[in-house]
N, C-alpha and C positions, 0 to 999 in steps of 0.2 A: 481462502480469505472470505470472511463474512461480508455480504453486500451491505454497503452503508445505508441504503434506504430501509433495509430490514431492521438494522440496528436502531434507526430513528423511530420506526413504528413500534418496536418493542419497548423502547425507553418512554415513548409517549403513553403507551398502554400501562406501563408500570407506574407512571406518575399519577394517572387517573385512578388506578386501583389504590395507590398509596394515599391519595387524598381521601378516598372513601374510608380507608382504615383509620386515618387520623380522626375523622368525624365520628366514626363508630366508637373508637377508644375514648375520645373526649367525652362522648355521651355516657359511656359506661362508667368512667371515673366520676362524673357528676351524679349519676344515678346511685352508685355505690355510696358516695359521700352523703347523699340525701337519706338513704336507707340507714346507714350507720348513725347519722344525726338523730333520726327519729328513735332508734333503739337506745342511743345514749341518753336522750331526753327522758325516755320511759324509766330507765334504771336509775339514773343519777338525779332526776328531778331538777334539770337546768333548762334555761331558755333555748329557743331554736338557734339563735345566732351563736351562742356559746357552744352548743353541740356541733353545729356545722363547722365552726372554726376548729374545734378539737378534731373532728373527722378529717379535715383537710391536712392539718398538721401531722396527725398520726399516719395517714395514708402516705404522705410524702416522706415519712420516717425522719422528720425533723425533731419532734419530741421536745418542746421547750420545757415541759414539766409544770407549766403554770396551771394546767387543768389535768387532774388525774382521777381515774375511777376509784370509788370507795366501796362499791358493791361487787359481788361475784359476777352478776350479770353484766355490769359495766366492764369488768376486766376481761370477760370472755369476748365481748364486742370489740374491745381494744386489740386483743390477740388476732381476731379475724380481720379487723380493719388494717392492721399492720401487714399481715401476710398478703391480703388482697391489694393493698397499696403498692407494695414492692413490685408485684407482677404487672399491675396495670400502668403505673407511672414509668417503670423501666421500659415497657413496650412502647408507650407513647413517646418518651424522649428519644428512643432509638429510631423510631420511624420518622420523627421530625428531623433528627440529625441526618438521617439518610436522604430525606427529601431535599434538604438544603445543600448537601454535598453533591447530589445528582444535578440539582439546578446549576450549581457552580460549574460542574463538568460540561453541562450542555452549553453554557456561555463560553467556556474555553474552546469547545469544539465548533462554536458558531451555530448551534442548533436551537438557540433560544428564540424568544419572540420579543420584538421591540414594542414599545408603548407610545411611539411618537404619533403626532398628527401634523400635517402640513410640511412634512420633511422632504428632502431631496433623496431620491432612491436611484443609485447607480448599480446597474447589473452588467457584469461582464468579467473580463480577465485581461491580464497583460498590460502593456504600456499605455493603451488607450484609457484604461481606468485611472491610472496614476496621473497622466497628463490632464484628464478631465477633472480629477479631484484637485490637482494643483491650481488649475485656473479658477475653479469654483470657490475654493478657500480664499484665494487672492481677491476675487470679486466681492466676497462677503466682507473681508477685512477692509476693503476700500469703500464699502457702502453701496456698491453697484448691484448687489443681490441681497435678498432678504436673509437675515441671520437665522436660518432654520437648521435643525439637526440634519446630519448627513448619514445615510445608511448605505452600506455597500454589500452587495451579494456576490460572492465568489463561488466558483464551481467545485472547489476541493479544499481540503485542509492544507495541502501543500501550498496552494496559492495564498491561503490565510497566513501561513508561517512566514512567507516572503513579503507580506504586506508591510510597508514601512510606516504607515500612519497609526499612531496609538490613540489619537483623540477622535477616532471615527468608529461608529458601531459597525461591526463586520459580522455578516451571517454567511453560512456555508450551505449550499443547496442547489438543486437543479431548478432554474427559473421556469422551465416548462411544467414543473410540478406545482399544483395549486397550493399545496401546503407551504411551499417556500414563499410564495407571494403573500400568503396570509401571515406568516411569521414576520415578513418585512413590512406588513401593514400597507401594501400597495394601494389598497382601497382608500387609505387616508392620506396618501402622498400628494404633494402639490406638483412635483415634477418627477418623471421617470426617464432616466437616460440609459439607453441600451447600447452596449458595445460588445456584441457576441461574436463568436468565431464562425457562425453559420447564419446566413441570411434567412434560411427557412425557419430557424429557431426564432430569429428576430420577428418575423411575421407572426408566428404563433404566439409569442409572448406579448406582442403588441395587441393582438386580438384579445388575449386573456385580460390584460390590464384595462383595456378600454371597456370590457364587459363589466368590470367591478369598480371602476374608478373614473373620476372626472379629471384626473391628472393630465397635464400636458406631457406627451411622449415624444422624446427626441431620440432618433435611432441612427447609428452608424451603419451604413450599408457597404458591403464589399464589392457588389456587382451592379452595373448600370441597370440591368434588367430587373433588379429587385426594387428599384425606386418606386415604380408604379404600384407594385404589390404592397409595399409598406404604406404607401399613401392610402390605398384602398382599405388596408387593415385599420387605419385610423391614426397613423403617425402624424404628429403636428409638424414635424420637420425631419427631413432625411439628409444626412451628410454622406456624400460619396467620398470616403476617405482615400481609397486607392486611386480614384480618378484624379483627385487633387494632387496626390503624391506623384502620379505619372506626369502631370503637367509641370510640376515644379522640377522634376528630373530633366525633362526636355528643355525647360527654360534655363537650366543651369549651363547649357552649352552655349547659348547665344546671348543671354542676358542674366548672368549670375548675380549682378547687383540687385536686380529685381527680386530674385529669390531671397537674398539677404534681407531686403526690406520686408517682404511678406513674413519671413521667419521671425523677424524682430517684432512685427506688429501682432502676430498671433501667438507669441510665447509669453507666458506670465513672467519670465525672468528677463525679458527684453527691456530696452530703454524707452520704447514708445508703445502706445496702445491705441487701437481704434475703438471708439465707444460712441454710443448714442445717448445724448443728454437732453433733458427738457429745460428750456429757458423761457419762462413766462414773460420776462421783461423784454424779450425780443419779438413779441407778438406783432405780426403784420408789418414788420420792418422790411426794407429791401435787403436782399442777401448780402450785397456789398456793404451796407451799413452794419449789418450783424457781424460780418467778417471782421471789420475793424474793431468792433467792441470785443469780440471773443479773442482775437489775436493778442490784444493788450492783456487779456486775462490768462494767457498761456495756452490757448487752444488754437488749433489750425482747422477751421471749418472746411469740409470738402463736399457737403451736401446736406439735405434734410429729408424728412419723411413726410410724404403726402401722397396717398394712393400708391404706395411703393417708395422705393429709394430713388431720390433724384441727386445724382452726383454731378459736380461741377456745373451747377445751374447758372444761368445768366445773372450778372450782378444786380440787374434791375428787377429780378423776379421777387415777388412778395411772399414772405413767409406766412404760414397759417397762424392761428391763435395757439398759444402755448406750444410753440414749435419744438419738434424733436430734431436736433441737429446732429449730424454725423461729424465727429471731430477726431483729430489725432492729438493726443496729449502725452506729455512726458510722464513716465512712470517714476514715482519717487522711490528712492533706494530704501 
């Protein structure tokens, strides 16, 4: 079996060579047309534009017949132009066709390069990528997140074939490879979300992304001891997924209803959602007063943001200006 990285490098090299061939052939066609135009002008005593038009039409083997040579010299030039045109135009068209076909194949295989800026970049595999994408798409549809393009990087073509979303740009590649990050335009991304199967890879990719980009990097960690390493690598937020899962499993024994509530609040398909919203009209009000206003609007305030999250604050505590309030809201169907 041929290694996939080797195939990618060979295809990349072939495209560069082909681009050079297209330029050389296009220049050759133009130069030949110019030479035949000058020769046709000399023998047939016509203007340059007319001669150049005749040369292009003859070399392309279209032959409208509106301009025909009347001298022996002109007819000889026409014979040479027709033969040269068949070879050069055929070569040029075939190379262009092959280039576009190969570009389509690269896109089908996920080996192409995106052209986005300010996009969301999700790197990983498995259920975490799908649940992350579900939640992000829902947040965008509800106006809770910026409506930017989403790019997903998967490790293999098998993962790409199983990927259920057709409206998302999908690339295939090793995220520890700099070429993969370049194809995904990680340097231009606004957010990079990592959910890899190995924490050491997550640390390495976080370092690489932070070296080339100002994007915020959010990482799923599998082990508690990886938390500090990822923070040192520059991760803006680290989620300990297995630790949270373990807590929920234990809570299922003695407080299963709490697990149901957490599952509902943290799932995009649930009935309720926890979110943080800004309410300028509540500036410097008492929390109790703000609670009454928001409850009538369909929100259940449970705290606000000021030097951290303040949950269940005293009712007489004063909100800051343009307060960010933590609320529970019903999710519309």
